[in-house]
C-alpha positions as CSV (number, residue, x, y, z in Angstrom):
1,F,66.8,156.1,18.0
2,D,67.5,157.7,21.4
3,S,68.3,161.0,19.8
4,R,64.6,161.8,20.2
5,M,65.3,162.0,24.0
6,Y,67.9,164.9,23.7
7,R,65.6,167.3,25.6
8,Q,65.2,164.9,28.5
9,D,68.9,164.1,28.6
10,I,69.9,167.7,28.8
11,T,67.2,168.6,31.3
12,G,68.3,165.7,33.5
13,S,71.9,166.8,33.2
14,M,71.0,170.4,34.3
15,A,69.4,169.0,37.4
16,H,72.4,166.8,38.1
17,A,74.8,169.8,37.8
18,A,72.6,171.8,40.2
19,M,72.6,168.9,42.7
20,L,76.4,168.5,42.5
21,A,76.8,172.2,43.4
22,A,74.2,172.0,46.2
23,Q,76.1,169.1,47.7
24,N,79.5,170.9,47.3
25,I,80.8,168.2,45.0
26,I,81.5,170.9,42.4
27,S,81.5,174.6,42.8
28,Q,78.5,176.7,42.1
29,Q,80.4,178.5,39.4
30,G,81.2,175.2,37.8
31,A,77.5,174.2,37.9
32,D,76.4,177.5,36.4
33,T,78.9,177.0,33.6
34,L,77.6,173.5,32.9
35,I,74.0,174.6,33.0
36,E,74.7,177.5,30.7
37,G,76.6,175.2,28.3
38,L,73.7,172.7,28.3
39,S,71.2,175.4,27.7
40,G,73.1,176.5,24.7
41,I,73.2,173.0,23.3
42,L,69.5,172.6,23.9
43,A,68.7,175.9,22.1
44,D,71.0,175.0,19.2
45,L,69.4,171.5,18.8
46,D,65.9,173.1,19.0
47,S,66.7,175.7,16.4
48,G,68.5,173.3,14.1
49,A,71.8,175.2,14.5
50,L,73.3,172.0,15.8
51,A,72.8,168.5,14.3
52,I,73.1,165.3,16.3
53,D,76.1,163.3,15.3
54,M,74.7,159.8,14.6
55,E,78.3,158.4,14.8
56,C,78.1,158.9,18.5
57,E,77.3,155.8,20.5
58,D,74.2,157.4,22.1
59,I,72.6,160.8,22.9
60,H,74.4,161.0,26.2
61,M,77.8,160.7,24.5
62,F,76.9,163.3,21.9
63,V,75.8,165.9,24.5
64,E,78.9,165.2,26.7
65,Q,81.1,165.5,23.6
66,V,79.7,168.8,22.5
67,L,79.7,170.1,26.0
68,T,83.4,169.3,26.5
69,Q,84.2,170.8,23.1
70,R,82.5,174.0,24.1
71,L,83.6,174.2,27.7
72,G,86.8,172.3,27.9
73,D,87.6,170.0,30.9
74,V,84.8,171.5,33.1
75,G,82.4,169.7,30.7
76,K,83.8,166.3,32.0
77,K,82.6,167.2,35.6
78,L,79.0,166.6,34.5
79,H,79.6,162.8,34.7
80,T,80.6,163.0,38.4
81,A,78.6,160.6,40.6
82,R,76.4,159.5,37.6
83,S,76.6,156.4,35.4
84,R,75.4,156.0,31.9
85,N,72.8,153.5,33.3
86,D,71.4,156.5,35.4
87,Q,71.1,158.6,32.3
88,V,69.4,155.9,30.2
89,A,66.9,155.0,32.9
90,L,66.2,158.7,33.6
91,D,65.7,159.8,30.0
92,I,63.4,156.9,29.3
93,R,61.2,157.6,32.3
94,M,61.0,161.3,31.5
95,Y,60.3,160.6,27.8
96,L,57.5,158.0,28.7
97,R,56.0,160.5,31.2
98,Q,55.8,163.1,28.4
99,E,54.3,160.6,25.9
100,I,51.8,159.4,28.4
101,D,50.6,162.9,29.1
102,E,50.3,163.6,25.3
103,I,48.5,160.3,24.6
104,T,46.2,161.0,27.6
105,G,45.2,164.3,26.2
106,L,44.5,162.8,22.8
107,V,42.4,160.0,24.3
108,K,40.3,162.5,26.3
109,N,39.7,164.4,23.0
110,L,38.6,161.2,21.4
111,I,36.2,160.4,24.3
112,A,34.7,163.9,24.0
113,A,34.1,163.3,20.2
114,V,32.6,159.8,20.8
115,T,30.3,161.0,23.6
116,G,29.3,164.0,21.4
117,K,28.2,161.6,18.7
118,A,26.5,159.4,21.2
119,E,24.4,162.4,22.3
120,T,23.6,163.1,18.6
121,Y,22.4,159.5,18.0
122,K,20.6,158.9,21.3
123,D,17.4,158.2,19.6
124,A,18.7,156.2,16.6
125,I,17.4,152.6,17.1
126,M,19.6,149.7,16.0
127,P,19.9,146.0,16.8
128,G,22.3,145.2,19.6
129,Y,24.5,142.1,19.1
130,T,25.8,139.5,21.5
131,H,27.6,136.3,20.5
132,L,27.5,137.6,16.9
133,Q,23.7,137.4,17.0
134,R,21.1,140.1,17.1
135,A,19.9,140.7,20.6
136,Q,17.7,143.4,22.1
137,P,17.1,146.8,20.4
138,I,19.4,149.6,21.5
139,V,20.2,153.1,20.3
140,F,23.3,153.9,18.3
141,G,24.4,156.3,21.1
142,H,24.6,153.4,23.5
143,H,26.7,151.4,21.0
144,L,29.1,154.4,20.7
145,M,29.4,154.7,24.5
146,A,30.8,151.2,24.6
147,Y,33.9,152.7,22.9
148,A,34.0,155.6,25.4
149,M,34.0,153.0,28.2
150,M,37.0,151.2,26.5
151,L,38.8,154.4,26.2
152,L,38.2,155.3,29.9
153,R,39.8,152.0,30.9
154,D,42.7,152.9,28.7
155,L,43.0,156.2,30.6
156,D,43.1,154.3,33.8
157,R,45.9,152.1,32.5
158,L,47.9,155.1,31.3
159,A,47.5,156.8,34.7
160,D,48.6,153.6,36.5
161,C,51.6,153.3,34.2
162,R,52.6,156.9,34.8
163,K,52.3,156.5,38.5
164,R,54.4,153.4,38.6
165,M,57.1,154.8,36.4
166,N,57.3,158.3,37.8
167,Q,60.1,157.4,40.3
168,S,63.5,158.8,39.7
169,P,66.2,156.2,39.0
170,I,69.0,158.8,39.2
171,G,71.6,157.9,41.8
172,C,71.2,154.1,41.5
173,C,74.2,154.4,39.2
174,A,75.5,151.3,37.4
175,L,74.9,148.9,40.3
176,A,75.0,150.2,43.9
177,G,75.1,153.9,44.0
178,T,78.1,156.1,44.3
179,T,80.7,157.0,47.0
180,Y,79.8,160.7,46.6
181,E,77.3,162.2,49.0
182,T,74.6,162.9,46.5
183,D,71.0,164.0,47.1
184,R,68.7,161.8,45.0
185,W,65.6,163.6,46.2
186,F,67.0,167.0,45.0
187,E,67.1,165.8,41.4
188,A,63.8,163.8,41.7
189,E,61.9,166.9,42.9
190,R,63.6,169.2,40.4
191,L,62.6,166.9,37.5
192,G,59.0,166.4,38.7
193,F,59.2,162.9,39.9
194,D,57.0,161.6,42.8
195,G,59.9,159.9,44.5
196,I,63.0,157.8,43.9
197,C,63.6,154.2,42.8
198,R,64.7,152.1,45.7
199,N,68.1,150.5,45.2
200,S,69.2,147.8,47.6
């Protein structure tokens, strides 16, 4: 099921390779080679020239396997100072951020449609209901706006979820970080996160 996150996995790996070079953990040439190799895998997956091998344990293993096949041992350097836990947590957060943004756009479109209909029916009288009984007379537009209000609350929830989750976990590693002098902020900023997850 995590194959749907291949784009996030590869994008995160590109940022990681760039950080490794910026910190002099690997050479700039090595990072360029890794990023070029990852770009090629991404392009091949997008075009359908490369199919994901469902026999691989996960999307991370698949990308690493193809990268190593294409580049040789330099492909193995991508895993330096990064755990599988890092990749899983990062991919999920990047995927959720993208999904929240798409859902937010769809909800806004729905609100626009509902409010448009509410305007159309602003003079259509109907009975209002409370406790399953008829109450005061209202207009159908008012009834429709109740749904717009519900959807606006959903937008608030989505925005709050996005804010809480838009912290980069990269660099926490499997448990307590890494012995390498990494730059967690470098990757977080490159990937559009607001900050980093604290890891005590």
